[in-house]
N, C-alpha and C positions, 0 to 999 in steps of 0.2 A: 120366362126364359129358364131353361134347365142348364145351368152352368156345368162344365166338365171338370170333375175333381179327380185328382190322383192321390192315393194314399201311399206313403212311403213308410215301411215298417222295418226297422232294424231288429234282428232277432238273434240273441246269443243265449244258447242253452235254455230255450223256452219250450221244451217238449211237453210240459205240463199244461201250458195255456194256449199255445199257438193255434191249435185246432179250434178252440172256442172263439178266439179272436177273429179268425178268418171266417168261421161260420156266421158270426154276427154280421160281418161285412157282406157276405153273400146274401143275407136276408134283408138288406136295406130296402126300404120302400122308396125306390128312386129308379129312373130308367137305367137298365143295365148297360146301355151303350153310352151312358154319360158319366161313368166313373170307372176307374181302374185301380188295381192294387199291385204295388211293387214290394215284395218281401226281399230283404237282403239278410240272409243268414250269414253271420260272421264269426268264424273261429269256434263253432260249437263242437262239443265232444259228446253230444247226445243225439237224439233222433229229431231235432228241430227241422232240419232240411227235409227229411223223408216225410214227416207229417205235413209240412207246409206244401210239399210238392203234390200231395193228394188233391189240393185245391187248385192246381194249375189249370189255366184255361187261356183263351185269347186275351182276357182282361185281368186275370190273376197271374202275374209273372213272378217266378221264384228264382232268385239269384243266390249264388254262394261265393263267399270271399274268405280266404284263409286269414286275412288281417282282422284282428280283434279291434274293437273300438266303435262306440255308437256314432261318433262324428264321422268316422270313415265310412260307415255303413250308410248313413244319411246322405253324405256327399255322393257316394256311388249311386244310391237310389235315385237321386234327383237327375242324374244323367240318363236314366232309363225311362223317364216319364214320356208320355206321348206329346208331340208338339201341339196337339189340339187342346191341351188342358187350359183351364182358366185359373184354377187354384190348386196348390199342392198342400197336402195335409200330412205332416210328419207326425207319426203316432207311435207310442210305445207298444210293445208286443203283448202287454198285459192289460190292454184297454178294450172294453166291450161296449160297442155302440148299439143303441136301440134302433128299431126300424125307421123312426122318423128323423134321424139325425141330419141326413143330407137335405131333406126338404126344409127343415128348420134353418139350417145354415144358409141354404140358397135364398130363402125368404129374408133372412137377416141381412145378407149382403145386398139384396135388392133395395132394402130400406136404408142402407148405409153405404152409399156409393163412394165415400171417401176412405172406407176401410181398406187397409193395405196388408196388415198382418195382425195376428192376434191369437187368442186361445179361448177356451170355454171353461165354465164351471165343470168340476169333476167330482163325482160321488164315489165313495168306496163301496165295493159290493159286499157290504156288511150292514145289517140293520140295527146293530147295537147302538146305544146312546153314545158310547165313546167314538164310534165310527162317524156318527152324524156330527158330533162336535168337531172332530178333526176335519171333516169335509168342509164344514162351514168356516173354520179358521183358515184352512189352506186356501180356499177360494177368496176369502177376504184379503189375505196376505198378498197373493199374486195379482189380484185385480187392483189393489191399492198401489202397489209398486210398479204395475204395468210391465210385468215380465212374462215370459213363456214358461210353461211346464206341461208335461204329460202329452199334450197335443198342440202342435204348432201349425197354424193355418196361414199360408203365405200366397199372395197374389203372384201370378205367373211372371210378371215383368220384373219382380224383385229377385227371383231365383238366381239369375246369373250375376247379380250384384254382390251377394253375400254368401259365404260358405261357413259351415261349422268348423270351429278351430279343432283340428285333429291332435293338437298337443295337449288339450285339456282332458283330464280324466273325469272331472266334475265341474259343474257350473257352465257347461258348454251351451245349454239352452238360454241361460241368462245373457251370456255374451253374444249369442246369435241374435237375440231380441234387441240388444243395444245397438248392434251393427245395423239391423233393419230399420231402427228408429230414425236413422239419418235420411231415409228415403221415403217414409210415409207414416201414416197414422195407425196407431195401435187400437185394437178393439178387444172387448171382453164380452162374450156371448153367454148369457145366463140360460141354462138348459138342464133338463133332467134326463137327457138321452146319452150322456157319457159317464161310464162307470169304469173304475180301475180296480185291479186286484188289491185286496187288503192283506196279502200274504206277509209283507214286511211287518205290518202292525201285529198280526197274529203271532208271528215268531218272536218279535222283540218285545211286544207289549205296547199298548197305546201311550202310556205315560212316558216310557223311554223314547218312543219314536217322536213324540211331541217335541221333546227337548233336542233330540238329534236333528230333526228336520228344521226346527227353529234356528239352531246354531248353524247348521249347514247352509240354510237359505240366506241368513244374514252375512255369513262369511263370503259366500259366492257373490252376493250383491255388493259388498263393500270392498273386497280385496281387488287390487289391480291385477291385470292379466298375468304379469310375470310371477306373482306370488300364487295366483290361483292354480297354476300348473302343478304346484306341489300338493294340492288338496286332493285327497282320495275319497272314494265313496264305497262303502261296503255293499257288495252285490249279494242279494238274498234271493234264492230260488226255492 
């Protein structure tokens, strides 16, 4: 059974990477009529929308919103998905999927019928020892604490039950996962088919980003929602 998947991608000032991200999705080794892509460009001041629109088709739908905010973009995106979908995949705009991703995910879900929402291992697109260490640490951290990051995979029936908190600038993915946990079981799929841009690490340095992300992750996991609204996250493009 080839399940129907919908990708929802918020994109803010992503002109450097959006073409690569969407090209990867076009090249997935999966029936083209069994997945769709929803891009929500939000408040960009660069060529993100124009570049994304080059990929527009019946199954690649590009929307634009003047309101900034990743949560607003994701919430808007999920209202645009096809009623035929089985699963929704919220994905960052700097994530590059390999050809076999959807086949692997489809097989994983087939073997785990109780899976309701979850994420996957993510590898940085950098072959340096520092990048490999960070990828291993990051995957262990998020898998151990059972939280969402980078790519959020949600079963269709859970979509209307939970939305992203649009008041949060940071940690919205962790809060979204916590809300979903009230309705079903978390899963963590180990894979080599999901890569994310290492741009933040290359600009800030791997040692600095290790401590920044460790601090940020713990703060977002520990703080109550009313305090989490005051936490910001530096955007690096």
